[in-house]
N, C-alpha and C positions, 0 to 999 in steps of 0.2 A: 503494501500498500504504499509505502513513504516514497520508493522509486515510481511508481505511478503518481504521486502529489509534486515530489520534488525533485526529481531528476534523479540522475546516478548518484551526483556530487552530494546530494542532500541525503541519501540513502546512508553514503558512508560518514559522514557528518554525525548522524544518528548513530550510527555505528562507534564510532572512534570519540564523539566529543559526550553525547548524550548519555547511550546506554552505560558507561561507565559510572555513571552518577546517580542511576537508580538500584533500586532496588529490583531484581526479577524474580517472581514466585513460581514456582511448579505448580502445574495444575492435578492436584490429586483425585486421586476417584470419587471423593464424596462430593467435590467442586464440580467433575465435570456432570456428575446425576443430576444434583441439585443446579445447576446450569442448563440442563438437558430440561429438569422440569419449567424453568424460569420462559428458557425459548417456547417451548412448547403452548405455556400457558401465554406467551406475546401473541402468535400466531393470529389472526394475518398483520402483524403490524410494521413488519420489514427490518425488525430489531434482529442484526444479525446473532447468530448463535457464539461468535468470538466475542460479543458485546456483552453479552450476559454472562460468558464467563469472567469478565471485565467488573460489569457489577455486582456481580457474586463473590466474586475473589474481594471485591472494596466493602463489603459489606460487611462479611467476615472479617475483615482485618480493621474494621471501624475508619476507613478510608471516606473522605467527605469532600474533597477537591481534586479532581483529575486535570492532566494539560491534555485536550482533546480536542477535536474538531468537529466532533459529533455530536449534533442536537441531541440525539436517543439519552445523552447523559444529564442534559438540561431537564429532562421529563420524569427522571429517575430522582429529583433533587439530589444530584451532584450538582456545586458549583465547578465551573470550568473555568478555563485558564487556555486559550490567553481572555 
């Protein structure tokens, strides 16, 4: 997705500059199952499964703010940056 939105240089900057500064969480089976249930419950809203995984992890980790470009996070009561 980053490459499509920002080009190759943007994807490289993401890998080299941004990712080292953030925590990356593995998706455990319980998170996957819960996200799948969220996804099924959200159909046909158009919210992707990947977004549902993110929202499930954010809920479990009590994360209230996200650096995202997707409006679906705003409708989920997540404070969005930028």
